[in-house]
DRENLO-735487 format. One record per residue (C-alpha): residue number from 1; x, y, z; residue in one letter. Coordinates in steps of 0.02 Angstrom, whole numbers, plus 50000, padded with zeros to 5 digits. Last residue first. Layout:
segu | xx | yy | zz | kefi
NUM | X | Y | Z | A
...
This chain:
segu | xx | yy | zz | kefi
595 | 49770 | 52168 | 48890 | X
594 | 49697 | 52274 | 49028 | X
593 | 49873 | 52320 | 49087 | X
592 | 49918 | 52374 | 48910 | X
591 | 49759 | 52480 | 48894 | X
590 | 49795 | 52566 | 49060 | X
589 | 49978 | 52598 | 49016 | X
588 | 49926 | 52677 | 48851 | X
587 | 49793 | 52782 | 48939 | X
586 | 49916 | 52846 | 49069 | X
585 | 50053 | 52881 | 48940 | X
584 | 49935 | 52973 | 48823 | X
583 | 49859 | 53075 | 48964 | X
582 | 50032 | 53129 | 49023 | X
581 | 50085 | 53173 | 48846 | X
580 | 49928 | 53279 | 48824 | X
579 | 49950 | 53366 | 48993 | X
578 | 50129 | 53417 | 48959 | X
577 | 50280 | 53325 | 48894 | X
576 | 50306 | 53457 | 48760 | X
575 | 50379 | 53323 | 48645 | X
574 | 50215 | 53226 | 48652 | X
573 | 50123 | 53384 | 48601 | X
572 | 50242 | 53412 | 48455 | X
571 | 50221 | 53232 | 48394 | X
570 | 50032 | 53223 | 48409 | X
569 | 50001 | 53390 | 48323 | X
568 | 49992 | 53560 | 48408 | X
567 | 49891 | 53643 | 48548 | X
566 | 49895 | 53651 | 48737 | X
565 | 49797 | 53738 | 48877 | X
564 | 49642 | 53786 | 48777 | X
563 | 49512 | 53848 | 48901 | X
562 | 49339 | 53783 | 48951 | X
561 | 49394 | 53701 | 49113 | X
560 | 49535 | 53608 | 49026 | X
559 | 49545 | 53586 | 48840 | X
558 | 49686 | 53510 | 48736 | X
557 | 49692 | 53558 | 48553 | X
556 | 49754 | 53442 | 48416 | X
555 | 49796 | 53478 | 48236 | X
554 | 49821 | 53360 | 48088 | X
553 | 49724 | 53225 | 48179 | X
552 | 49789 | 53046 | 48188 | X
551 | 49819 | 53058 | 48377 | X
550 | 49636 | 53102 | 48409 | X
549 | 49557 | 52934 | 48448 | X
548 | 49712 | 52867 | 48539 | X
547 | 49709 | 53018 | 48655 | X
546 | 49546 | 52960 | 48735 | X
545 | 49440 | 53101 | 48808 | X
544 | 49370 | 53129 | 48635 | X
543 | 49312 | 53254 | 48506 | X
542 | 49366 | 53215 | 48328 | X
541 | 49331 | 53359 | 48210 | X
540 | 49338 | 53325 | 48024 | X
539 | 49349 | 53434 | 47869 | X
538 | 49337 | 53317 | 47720 | X
537 | 49471 | 53291 | 47587 | X
536 | 49519 | 53127 | 47671 | X
535 | 49406 | 53099 | 47822 | X
534 | 49326 | 52943 | 47748 | X
533 | 49492 | 52856 | 47721 | X
532 | 49548 | 52896 | 47899 | X
531 | 49375 | 52844 | 47957 | X
530 | 49407 | 52665 | 47903 | X
529 | 49572 | 52661 | 47998 | X
528 | 49487 | 52747 | 48145 | X
527 | 49347 | 52616 | 48143 | X
526 | 49473 | 52471 | 48145 | X
525 | 49578 | 52558 | 48280 | X
524 | 49422 | 52584 | 48387 | X
523 | 49370 | 52403 | 48361 | X
522 | 49539 | 52344 | 48428 | X
521 | 49539 | 52471 | 48571 | X
520 | 49365 | 52422 | 48632 | X
519 | 49209 | 52518 | 48587 | X
518 | 49094 | 52618 | 48703 | X
517 | 49196 | 52781 | 48703 | X
516 | 49211 | 52787 | 48513 | X
515 | 49082 | 52925 | 48487 | X
514 | 49169 | 53056 | 48592 | X
513 | 49085 | 53189 | 48483 | X
512 | 49131 | 53145 | 48304 | X
511 | 49101 | 53297 | 48195 | X
510 | 49113 | 53277 | 48005 | X
509 | 49111 | 53430 | 47893 | X
508 | 49073 | 53421 | 47706 | X
507 | 48947 | 53283 | 47738 | X
506 | 48923 | 53125 | 47636 | X
505 | 48745 | 53091 | 47702 | X
504 | 48797 | 52912 | 47739 | X
503 | 48939 | 52977 | 47849 | X
502 | 48826 | 53027 | 47994 | X
501 | 48713 | 52873 | 47988 | X
500 | 48867 | 52759 | 47979 | X
499 | 48935 | 52844 | 48136 | X
498 | 48769 | 52812 | 48226 | X
497 | 48774 | 52631 | 48168 | X
496 | 48951 | 52624 | 48243 | X
495 | 48891 | 52696 | 48408 | X
494 | 48746 | 52574 | 48418 | X
493 | 48862 | 52428 | 48380 | X
492 | 48980 | 52479 | 48520 | X
491 | 48839 | 52491 | 48648 | X
490 | 48764 | 52324 | 48595 | X
489 | 48615 | 52321 | 48478 | X
488 | 48433 | 52271 | 48506 | X
487 | 48412 | 52417 | 48628 | X
486 | 48415 | 52542 | 48484 | X
485 | 48327 | 52679 | 48583 | X
484 | 48171 | 52568 | 48594 | X
483 | 48199 | 52408 | 48496 | X
482 | 48283 | 52398 | 48326 | X
481 | 48198 | 52310 | 48182 | X
480 | 48316 | 52207 | 48074 | X
479 | 48292 | 52255 | 47891 | X
478 | 48480 | 52281 | 47868 | X
477 | 48511 | 52098 | 47903 | X
476 | 48351 | 52000 | 47937 | X
475 | 48434 | 51853 | 48025 | X
474 | 48569 | 51966 | 48100 | X
473 | 48745 | 51923 | 48041 | X
472 | 48725 | 52049 | 47900 | X
471 | 48723 | 52189 | 48029 | X
470 | 48878 | 52134 | 48124 | X
469 | 48979 | 52119 | 47964 | X
468 | 48926 | 52294 | 47906 | X
467 | 48973 | 52378 | 48071 | X
466 | 49148 | 52438 | 48028 | X
465 | 49093 | 52620 | 48008 | X
464 | 49157 | 52620 | 47828 | X
463 | 49065 | 52457 | 47795 | X
462 | 48901 | 52528 | 47864 | X
461 | 48923 | 52686 | 47758 | X
460 | 48950 | 52578 | 47603 | X
459 | 48794 | 52477 | 47644 | X
458 | 48688 | 52634 | 47660 | X
457 | 48762 | 52710 | 47500 | X
456 | 48723 | 52550 | 47404 | X
455 | 48546 | 52549 | 47473 | X
454 | 48509 | 52729 | 47422 | X
453 | 48390 | 52832 | 47529 | X
452 | 48327 | 52992 | 47444 | X
451 | 48318 | 53136 | 47569 | X
450 | 48458 | 53058 | 47669 | X
449 | 48489 | 53100 | 47853 | X
448 | 48397 | 52947 | 47921 | X
447 | 48476 | 52826 | 47798 | X
446 | 48575 | 52738 | 47935 | X
445 | 48419 | 52725 | 48044 | X
444 | 48314 | 52670 | 47896 | X
443 | 48437 | 52528 | 47858 | X
442 | 48443 | 52473 | 48040 | X
441 | 48253 | 52458 | 48039 | X
440 | 48148 | 52569 | 48153 | X
439 | 48132 | 52609 | 48338 | X
438 | 48249 | 52758 | 48321 | X
437 | 48432 | 52763 | 48371 | X
436 | 48503 | 52889 | 48493 | X
435 | 48687 | 52888 | 48537 | X
434 | 48738 | 53000 | 48681 | X
433 | 48906 | 53071 | 48627 | X
432 | 48834 | 53136 | 48466 | X
431 | 48891 | 53086 | 48290 | X
430 | 48865 | 53238 | 48178 | X
429 | 48885 | 53247 | 47989 | X
428 | 48878 | 53429 | 47935 | X
427 | 48813 | 53481 | 47764 | X
426 | 48630 | 53462 | 47811 | X
425 | 48663 | 53565 | 47967 | X
424 | 48723 | 53714 | 47864 | X
423 | 48570 | 53712 | 47751 | X
422 | 48447 | 53691 | 47894 | X
421 | 48521 | 53841 | 47985 | X
420 | 48523 | 53956 | 47831 | X
419 | 48695 | 54033 | 47840 | X
418 | 48728 | 54211 | 47899 | X
417 | 48743 | 54160 | 48082 | X
416 | 48892 | 54048 | 48038 | X
415 | 48992 | 54204 | 47996 | X
414 | 49071 | 54185 | 47823 | X
413 | 49257 | 54150 | 47794 | X
412 | 49226 | 53974 | 47729 | X
411 | 49137 | 53936 | 47894 | X
410 | 49159 | 54069 | 48027 | X
409 | 49123 | 54054 | 48213 | X
408 | 49131 | 54214 | 48314 | X
407 | 49164 | 54275 | 48491 | X
406 | 49047 | 54312 | 48636 | X
405 | 48892 | 54236 | 48714 | X
404 | 48896 | 54098 | 48584 | X
403 | 48739 | 54046 | 48488 | X
402 | 48665 | 53875 | 48526 | X
401 | 48621 | 53719 | 48424 | X
400 | 48725 | 53802 | 48291 | X
399 | 48805 | 53637 | 48235 | X
398 | 48974 | 53720 | 48269 | X
397 | 48905 | 53781 | 48437 | X
396 | 48846 | 53606 | 48486 | X
395 | 49014 | 53529 | 48438 | X
394 | 49108 | 53661 | 48540 | X
393 | 48994 | 53623 | 48688 | X
392 | 49039 | 53439 | 48673 | X
391 | 49222 | 53477 | 48713 | X
390 | 49189 | 53600 | 48856 | X
389 | 49307 | 53532 | 48992 | X
388 | 49164 | 53447 | 49085 | X
387 | 49236 | 53271 | 49068 | X
386 | 49422 | 53276 | 49027 | X
385 | 49495 | 53351 | 48871 | X
384 | 49552 | 53318 | 48693 | X
383 | 49492 | 53403 | 48535 | X
382 | 49567 | 53331 | 48376 | X
381 | 49557 | 53433 | 48216 | X
380 | 49564 | 53354 | 48044 | X
379 | 49599 | 53445 | 47882 | X
378 | 49497 | 53442 | 47720 | X
377 | 49456 | 53628 | 47722 | X
376 | 49576 | 53719 | 47837 | X
375 | 49546 | 53716 | 48023 | X
374 | 49568 | 53867 | 48135 | X
373 | 49567 | 53888 | 48325 | X
372 | 49512 | 54011 | 48460 | X
371 | 49427 | 53982 | 48629 | X
370 | 49392 | 54135 | 48737 | X
369 | 49316 | 54043 | 48888 | X
368 | 49202 | 53895 | 48854 | X
367 | 49080 | 53804 | 48969 | X
366 | 49037 | 53944 | 49090 | X
365 | 48896 | 53868 | 49193 | X
364 | 48744 | 53981 | 49213 | X
363 | 48631 | 53828 | 49228 | X
362 | 48489 | 53869 | 49106 | X
361 | 48580 | 53993 | 48995 | X
360 | 48738 | 53887 | 48971 | X
359 | 48884 | 54011 | 48961 | X
358 | 48986 | 54019 | 48801 | X
357 | 49144 | 54110 | 48750 | X
356 | 49228 | 54094 | 48580 | X
355 | 49375 | 54212 | 48556 | X
354 | 49391 | 54165 | 48371 | X
353 | 49339 | 54005 | 48283 | X
352 | 49385 | 53983 | 48100 | X
351 | 49321 | 53834 | 48001 | X
350 | 49358 | 53791 | 47818 | X
349 | 49234 | 53659 | 47761 | X
348 | 49202 | 53686 | 47576 | X
347 | 49021 | 53743 | 47593 | X
346 | 48879 | 53727 | 47469 | X
345 | 48759 | 53872 | 47475 | X
344 | 48597 | 53921 | 47561 | X
343 | 48630 | 54090 | 47641 | X
342 | 48479 | 54142 | 47745 | X
341 | 48555 | 54316 | 47777 | X
340 | 48540 | 54339 | 47965 | X
339 | 48483 | 54163 | 48009 | X
338 | 48386 | 54151 | 48171 | X
337 | 48427 | 54057 | 48331 | X
336 | 48319 | 54155 | 48454 | X
335 | 48176 | 54034 | 48431 | X
334 | 48029 | 54109 | 48523 | X
333 | 47919 | 54027 | 48654 | X
332 | 47742 | 54093 | 48635 | X
331 | 47680 | 53922 | 48577 | X
330 | 47755 | 53848 | 48735 | X
329 | 47664 | 53962 | 48856 | X
328 | 47510 | 53956 | 48743 | X
327 | 47492 | 53769 | 48775 | X
326 | 47497 | 53795 | 48964 | X
325 | 47368 | 53936 | 48953 | X
324 | 47265 | 53824 | 48837 | X
323 | 47262 | 53691 | 48973 | X
322 | 47195 | 53813 | 49103 | X
321 | 47066 | 53877 | 48978 | X
320 | 47014 | 53699 | 48936 | X
319 | 46993 | 53658 | 49121 | X
318 | 46885 | 53812 | 49148 | X
317 | 46785 | 53778 | 48990 | X
316 | 46754 | 53598 | 49043 | X
315 | 46694 | 53655 | 49216 | X
314 | 46576 | 53782 | 49138 | X
313 | 46511 | 53645 | 49021 | X
312 | 46476 | 53529 | 49169 | X
311 | 46387 | 53665 | 49267 | X
310 | 46283 | 53712 | 49115 | X
309 | 46257 | 53528 | 49072 | X
308 | 46128 | 53512 | 49210 | X
307 | 46031 | 53659 | 49136 | X
306 | 46039 | 53580 | 48963 | X
305 | 45994 | 53408 | 49038 | X
304 | 45845 | 53466 | 49139 | X
303 | 45768 | 53581 | 49009 | X
302 | 45679 | 53440 | 48914 | X
301 | 45622 | 53363 | 49080 | X
300 | 45545 | 53529 | 49133 | X
299 | 45466 | 53547 | 48960 | X
298 | 45391 | 53373 | 48973 | X
297 | 45316 | 53413 | 49143 | X
296 | 45251 | 53576 | 49066 | X
295 | 45162 | 53484 | 48924 | X
294 | 45085 | 53357 | 49044 | X
293 | 45018 | 53499 | 49153 | X
292 | 44956 | 53593 | 48998 | X
291 | 44863 | 53438 | 48938 | X
290 | 44748 | 53437 | 49090 | X
289 | 44672 | 53604 | 49036 | X
288 | 44705 | 53776 | 49106 | X
287 | 44615 | 53913 | 49206 | X
286 | 44467 | 53803 | 49260 | X
285 | 44495 | 53829 | 49447 | X
284 | 44522 | 53642 | 49466 | X
283 | 44646 | 53648 | 49320 | X
282 | 44737 | 53795 | 49403 | X
281 | 44752 | 53700 | 49567 | X
280 | 44817 | 53548 | 49473 | X
279 | 44947 | 53654 | 49382 | X
278 | 45015 | 53718 | 49547 | X
277 | 45026 | 53542 | 49618 | X
276 | 45079 | 53453 | 49458 | X
275 | 45213 | 53583 | 49419 | X
274 | 45276 | 53586 | 49599 | X
273 | 45286 | 53395 | 49599 | X
272 | 45379 | 53395 | 49432 | X
271 | 45505 | 53525 | 49494 | X
270 | 45535 | 53423 | 49652 | X
269 | 45562 | 53266 | 49547 | X
268 | 45684 | 53360 | 49433 | X
267 | 45777 | 53415 | 49590 | X
266 | 45784 | 53239 | 49660 | X
265 | 45828 | 53159 | 49493 | X
264 | 45975 | 53278 | 49465 | X
263 | 46043 | 53254 | 49642 | X
262 | 46021 | 53064 | 49631 | X
261 | 46117 | 53070 | 49465 | X
260 | 46272 | 53159 | 49529 | X
259 | 46290 | 53106 | 49712 | X
258 | 46363 | 52935 | 49669 | X
257 | 46500 | 53022 | 49571 | X
256 | 46559 | 53100 | 49735 | X
255 | 46572 | 52929 | 49818 | X
254 | 46656 | 52854 | 49664 | X
253 | 46788 | 52992 | 49669 | X
252 | 46832 | 52951 | 49850 | X
251 | 46840 | 52766 | 49803 | X
250 | 46965 | 52806 | 49665 | X
249 | 47071 | 52907 | 49787 | X
248 | 47081 | 52759 | 49908 | X
247 | 47120 | 52636 | 49768 | X
246 | 47263 | 52745 | 49702 | X
245 | 47336 | 52759 | 49878 | X
244 | 47324 | 52570 | 49899 | X
243 | 47412 | 52545 | 49731 | X
242 | 47557 | 52656 | 49788 | X
241 | 47573 | 52554 | 49949 | X
240 | 47555 | 52388 | 49856 | X
239 | 47691 | 52444 | 49735 | X
238 | 47806 | 52486 | 49880 | X
237 | 47775 | 52313 | 49955 | X
236 | 47805 | 52227 | 49787 | X
235 | 47971 | 52318 | 49769 | X
234 | 48022 | 52274 | 49946 | X
233 | 47981 | 52091 | 49912 | X
232 | 48078 | 52090 | 49748 | X
231 | 48233 | 52172 | 49823 | X
230 | 48352 | 52024 | 49802 | X
229 | 48500 | 52137 | 49750 | X
228 | 48527 | 52047 | 49585 | X
227 | 48339 | 52025 | 49561 | X
226 | 48302 | 52210 | 49578 | X
225 | 48454 | 52257 | 49472 | X
224 | 48397 | 52142 | 49333 | X
223 | 48217 | 52206 | 49347 | X
222 | 48274 | 52385 | 49319 | X
221 | 48162 | 52422 | 49170 | X
220 | 48020 | 52322 | 49248 | X
219 | 48031 | 52412 | 49415 | X
218 | 48055 | 52581 | 49332 | X
217 | 47900 | 52557 | 49224 | X
216 | 47799 | 52497 | 49374 | X
215 | 47850 | 52650 | 49477 | X
214 | 47812 | 52768 | 49334 | X
213 | 47641 | 52689 | 49310 | X
212 | 47598 | 52705 | 49496 | X
211 | 47656 | 52887 | 49501 | X
210 | 47553 | 52926 | 49345 | X
209 | 47403 | 52836 | 49421 | X
208 | 47418 | 52942 | 49578 | X
207 | 47431 | 53100 | 49475 | X
206 | 47280 | 53048 | 49371 | X
205 | 47183 | 53002 | 49529 | X
204 | 47219 | 53173 | 49605 | X
203 | 47159 | 53257 | 49446 | X
202 | 47000 | 53152 | 49451 | X
201 | 46973 | 53209 | 49630 | X
200 | 46978 | 53392 | 49578 | X
199 | 46871 | 53359 | 49425 | X
198 | 46737 | 53266 | 49525 | X
197 | 46735 | 53401 | 49660 | X
196 | 46719 | 53536 | 49526 | X
195 | 46580 | 53435 | 49446 | X
194 | 46486 | 53425 | 49612 | X
193 | 46501 | 53614 | 49631 | X
192 | 46436 | 53648 | 49455 | X
191 | 46300 | 53516 | 49473 | X
190 | 46235 | 53604 | 49629 | X
189 | 46236 | 53774 | 49541 | X
188 | 46138 | 53702 | 49393 | X
187 | 46012 | 53609 | 49502 | X
186 | 45982 | 53762 | 49612 | X
185 | 45950 | 53862 | 49453 | X
184 | 45827 | 53725 | 49398 | X
183 | 45725 | 53712 | 49560 | X
182 | 45613 | 53865 | 49523 | X
181 | 45575 | 53817 | 49341 | X
180 | 45402 | 53741 | 49374 | X
179 | 45345 | 53888 | 49481 | X
178 | 45392 | 54024 | 49356 | X
177 | 45321 | 53930 | 49205 | X
176 | 45157 | 53898 | 49299 | X
175 | 45136 | 54085 | 49321 | X
174 | 45177 | 54126 | 49138 | X
173 | 45054 | 54002 | 49060 | X
172 | 45051 | 53955 | 48875 | X
171 | 45153 | 54099 | 48802 | X
170 | 45269 | 54087 | 48952 | X
169 | 45302 | 53902 | 48916 | X
168 | 45329 | 53934 | 48730 | X
167 | 45455 | 54074 | 48762 | X
166 | 45539 | 53974 | 48900 | X
165 | 45561 | 53828 | 48778 | X
164 | 45642 | 53935 | 48643 | X
163 | 45745 | 54036 | 48766 | X
162 | 45817 | 53875 | 48841 | X
161 | 45837 | 53776 | 48679 | X
160 | 45950 | 53895 | 48584 | X
159 | 46076 | 53948 | 48717 | X
158 | 46070 | 53775 | 48799 | X
157 | 46099 | 53684 | 48634 | X
156 | 46239 | 53804 | 48591 | X
155 | 46323 | 53766 | 48757 | X
154 | 46296 | 53580 | 48733 | X
153 | 46385 | 53583 | 48564 | X
152 | 46516 | 53711 | 48614 | X
151 | 46560 | 53613 | 48771 | X
150 | 46552 | 53444 | 48683 | X
149 | 46669 | 53491 | 48540 | X
148 | 46783 | 53644 | 48553 | X
147 | 46788 | 53637 | 48743 | X
146 | 46820 | 53450 | 48745 | X
145 | 46953 | 53481 | 48613 | X
144 | 47044 | 53597 | 48735 | X
143 | 47048 | 53454 | 48860 | X
142 | 47121 | 53338 | 48729 | X
141 | 47252 | 53470 | 48685 | X
140 | 47305 | 53476 | 48867 | X
139 | 47317 | 53286 | 48880 | X
138 | 47414 | 53259 | 48717 | X
137 | 47525 | 53402 | 48659 | X
136 | 47542 | 53479 | 48831 | X
135 | 47571 | 53312 | 48919 | X
134 | 47706 | 53263 | 48793 | X
133 | 47809 | 53420 | 48826 | X
132 | 47787 | 53398 | 49014 | X
131 | 47845 | 53217 | 49006 | X
130 | 47996 | 53265 | 48900 | X
129 | 48053 | 53387 | 49035 | X
128 | 48084 | 53570 | 48997 | X
127 | 48245 | 53668 | 49032 | X
126 | 48363 | 53571 | 48918 | X
125 | 48231 | 53555 | 48783 | X
124 | 48215 | 53744 | 48765 | X
123 | 48406 | 53763 | 48759 | X
122 | 48407 | 53647 | 48607 | X
121 | 48317 | 53777 | 48503 | X
120 | 48131 | 53780 | 48457 | X
119 | 48080 | 53745 | 48277 | X
118 | 48034 | 53562 | 48304 | X
117 | 47923 | 53607 | 48452 | X
116 | 47831 | 53731 | 48341 | X
115 | 47794 | 53592 | 48216 | X
114 | 47732 | 53484 | 48360 | X
113 | 47620 | 53623 | 48424 | X
112 | 47551 | 53660 | 48250 | X
111 | 47521 | 53475 | 48215 | X
110 | 47432 | 53453 | 48381 | X
109 | 47325 | 53607 | 48347 | X
108 | 47280 | 53551 | 48171 | X
107 | 47225 | 53377 | 48228 | X
106 | 47129 | 53448 | 48377 | X
105 | 47046 | 53574 | 48259 | X
104 | 46994 | 53429 | 48147 | X
103 | 46926 | 53333 | 48296 | X
102 | 46829 | 53486 | 48355 | X
101 | 46753 | 53509 | 48182 | X
100 | 46704 | 53325 | 48180 | X
99 | 46615 | 53354 | 48347 | X
98 | 46526 | 53510 | 48280 | X
97 | 46474 | 53442 | 48109 | X
96 | 46439 | 53255 | 48117 | X
95 | 46384 | 53276 | 48297 | X
94 | 46252 | 53402 | 48245 | X
93 | 46202 | 53290 | 48100 | X
92 | 46166 | 53145 | 48219 | X
91 | 46064 | 53262 | 48327 | X
90 | 45972 | 53309 | 48167 | X
89 | 45925 | 53127 | 48135 | X
88 | 45873 | 53099 | 48316 | X
87 | 45760 | 53253 | 48308 | X
86 | 45682 | 53187 | 48148 | X
85 | 45651 | 53018 | 48228 | X
84 | 45573 | 53097 | 48383 | X
83 | 45463 | 53211 | 48276 | X
82 | 45406 | 53060 | 48171 | X
81 | 45361 | 52965 | 48330 | X
80 | 45261 | 53114 | 48396 | X
79 | 45169 | 53126 | 48230 | X
78 | 45132 | 52939 | 48229 | X
77 | 45061 | 52948 | 48407 | X
76 | 44955 | 53101 | 48367 | X
75 | 44886 | 53013 | 48211 | X
74 | 44848 | 52858 | 48315 | X
73 | 44754 | 52962 | 48443 | X
72 | 44653 | 53039 | 48300 | X
71 | 44610 | 52868 | 48230 | X
70 | 44565 | 52804 | 48404 | X
69 | 44437 | 52944 | 48430 | X
68 | 44363 | 52920 | 48257 | X
67 | 44340 | 52733 | 48293 | X
66 | 44266 | 52768 | 48466 | X
65 | 44146 | 52898 | 48396 | X
64 | 44085 | 52773 | 48264 | X
63 | 44062 | 52638 | 48398 | X
62 | 43974 | 52756 | 48521 | X
61 | 43844 | 52823 | 48398 | X
60 | 43696 | 52732 | 48477 | X
59 | 43631 | 52885 | 48572 | X
58 | 43690 | 52815 | 48739 | X
57 | 43864 | 52797 | 48663 | X
56 | 43856 | 52976 | 48599 | X
55 | 43812 | 53040 | 48774 | X
54 | 43958 | 52939 | 48849 | X
53 | 44087 | 52987 | 48714 | X
52 | 44071 | 53176 | 48733 | X
51 | 44158 | 53187 | 48902 | X
50 | 44287 | 53059 | 48842 | X
49 | 44319 | 53161 | 48683 | X
48 | 44354 | 53316 | 48788 | X
47 | 44480 | 53223 | 48898 | X
46 | 44559 | 53135 | 48748 | X
45 | 44572 | 53298 | 48649 | X
44 | 44651 | 53387 | 48798 | X
43 | 44775 | 53243 | 48812 | X
42 | 44815 | 53248 | 48624 | X
41 | 44832 | 53438 | 48618 | X
40 | 44952 | 53436 | 48767 | X
39 | 45050 | 53288 | 48694 | X
38 | 45061 | 53376 | 48526 | X
37 | 45132 | 53530 | 48612 | X
36 | 45265 | 53424 | 48697 | X
35 | 45301 | 53338 | 48529 | X
34 | 45330 | 53511 | 48447 | X
33 | 45461 | 53569 | 48573 | X
32 | 45594 | 53437 | 48538 | X
31 | 45574 | 53446 | 48348 | X
30 | 45608 | 53633 | 48360 | X
29 | 45764 | 53589 | 48460 | X
28 | 45829 | 53481 | 48316 | X
27 | 45804 | 53626 | 48192 | X
26 | 45899 | 53751 | 48300 | X
25 | 46041 | 53628 | 48332 | X
24 | 46051 | 53586 | 48145 | X
23 | 46072 | 53771 | 48103 | X
22 | 46206 | 53795 | 48238 | X
21 | 46300 | 53640 | 48178 | X
20 | 46291 | 53703 | 47999 | X
19 | 46370 | 53865 | 48059 | X
18 | 46510 | 53769 | 48147 | X
17 | 46544 | 53657 | 47997 | X
16 | 46558 | 53808 | 47882 | X
15 | 46661 | 53906 | 48010 | X
14 | 46800 | 53775 | 48000 | X
13 | 46942 | 53898 | 47970 | X
12 | 46854 | 54028 | 48077 | X
11 | 46847 | 53905 | 48222 | X
10 | 47033 | 53871 | 48195 | X
9 | 47073 | 54057 | 48199 | X
8 | 46963 | 54075 | 48353 | X
7 | 47074 | 53954 | 48450 | X
6 | 47183 | 54095 | 48517 | X
5 | 47028 | 54164 | 48600 | X
4 | 47043 | 54017 | 48720 | X
3 | 47170 | 54109 | 48830 | X
2 | 47040 | 54249 | 48855 | X
1 | 46898 | 54135 | 48913 | X
């Protein structure tokens, strides 16, 4: 239970609903016990009345006695009906309090987890899969809700009903109470083991279903490749194999489920037989009346579900505790990217990087080794290098997605760690290498970084990114809905929309991380010409493996294996006839041969 203690703050928050649920549970259980007592009184009354009816009938008073007898029976029937209706009403109130409380806690818990996810650094997402993150905020939270709702509700019912019923049973007949309850512990233990089997096999089914769903998703996503390589039959065969495994596990679960109700009915039947047998002997000996047997049979049936639920509730609590452990693991993750002084001020854009070294914590790869460079406000820096040279790492460090292992980054002469993280990121326009667009309209995607979207600003940004013409060619223009990850657009269009999104927020620093890799040379030149206007009086960093993207920069650094091997402007680097000049010549020849 220890992992679940963390939920106590939510229970305290909704203590009013919980306390009302307890009160309603007590009242509803009172209306369960009273009908059993009424049945005992009614049966004893019927038996006694029947023994008196014959002499009265012979004395000519049979009709009057019969009418009085039926009136009393009717009263008992109406009272039992009223008790049942009142119990139903309070059961409704219990669900309106405890179950609603559990739903509210589920809502709060999901929001807290999601909010915590948002605060965690990029390194957290590199070491955890998206599927695992989603499972903890959905499936694990749902299991915890089962503890907060049904488990608490049935647990409370058991804690209140069991002593209440036992007290009444003992007060009527202690010996009969002992005999009639003998099978119930066996029932509870049996249900516990059956439930564990059900849960274990349900877990296997979930894994099998997940595998099946993943296979189908991949098959549909890669349908072009399947058809191109004529692998439809193989794909169908593999699906049939996965489907067969799912069927087999489902049948195994069905077999265990088939044990559940027969087991309950068998043990309840045994308890009823014992009650009738022992009670019958006591009736013959004149110790109790007929009504007591009926009352005890009702009590046994009343206790059946609470005792049955004990095993089920225990299983729910175990699963909830396991899920809460997984949730707590992520909630206990700390964000080590903290602002030292929480400076929230407008920046000019001067950047100074000194002896910057960075090793990725998850892989141990040394991405940067003592990098140093300076950019004055309004200047443009080009960063050139092959794949894996550390270009994107510089962008991540400037955005403070990570903190360096050694060295410093200063903006306007102030250490980047002193700035409020949100404040500094708001003033940086970032176009990542892997473009991500949301399943929303093109206009909303471009306005994503704006607190107050402005249509003129959105259209201007689209024109500057050379994507305006493409957008207005769509039937719905800027209101065109994009598919998942922007699938509606071509690779080049997605990158240009991403550029428009970055420049729409009118940043002080603009970072383009190899964002022109999916466009042709003509489009690249058109975007660069537009960007040249945008980059005036704005600090810009163009990261690319294509020399043509960075040749307009005021300063260029060439990276190789995390180190700067050349630096200067386009003309000086060409004159050096080093790596930069070699890359330029190779790429120029390649583009000419393609043309």
